[in-house]
N, C-alpha and C positions, 0 to 999 in steps of 0.2 A: 325788252318788251316795250310796248307803246306806253308813253308816259301817262295817258289818261284812260285808255281803253284796256290796258293790261294785255292778257293773252288772247283777248277776243280778236285783236288785230294781229293775226299770225304773220303778216308781212313785216312786222317790226320785231318778231320774236327770235329770228335767227335760228341758231342751233337748239334753242330751248325746247322747241316742239318736235324735233326729229325723233322718230320712233326707234331709238337706238339703246341697246344695253351694252355694257362692257366698258373698258377703259378708253380714254382719249389717246389717240396715237400721236397727234402733233397739234400745236397751236402756234399760229403766226399772227401778225397784226391784222390780216384780212381773211384768215380761214381757220377752221377747226376740223380735224379729221378723227372720225370714230370708225373703227372696223373698216368696212369697205366703202363708207360714205364720207364725203367731205362737203362742208357747208362753206361757201365763199361769199364775201361781201360783194354786193352788186351795186354798181353806180346807179344813183337815183332812188335807191330803197329808202324808206323812212328811217330816220335815226332813232333807235330805241334807247332805253335806259337800263341799267342793271336791275335785276329783279328785286334786289334788296332795297332799292330806292323807290319802288312803286308805292304809292299811297302816302308819301311824306308830305 
């Protein structure tokens, strides 16, 4: 997520905001796959932080 705006900046949330239920199928350094959807890292996207570090 975005380090100061949190989930308001969905462009920095990655797979966190995908409307997905069910287990994760695969995780690599640049993508995460859920069911029939895959979220991939895109060059030039804002770099987010892990949700557990937000607000520290």
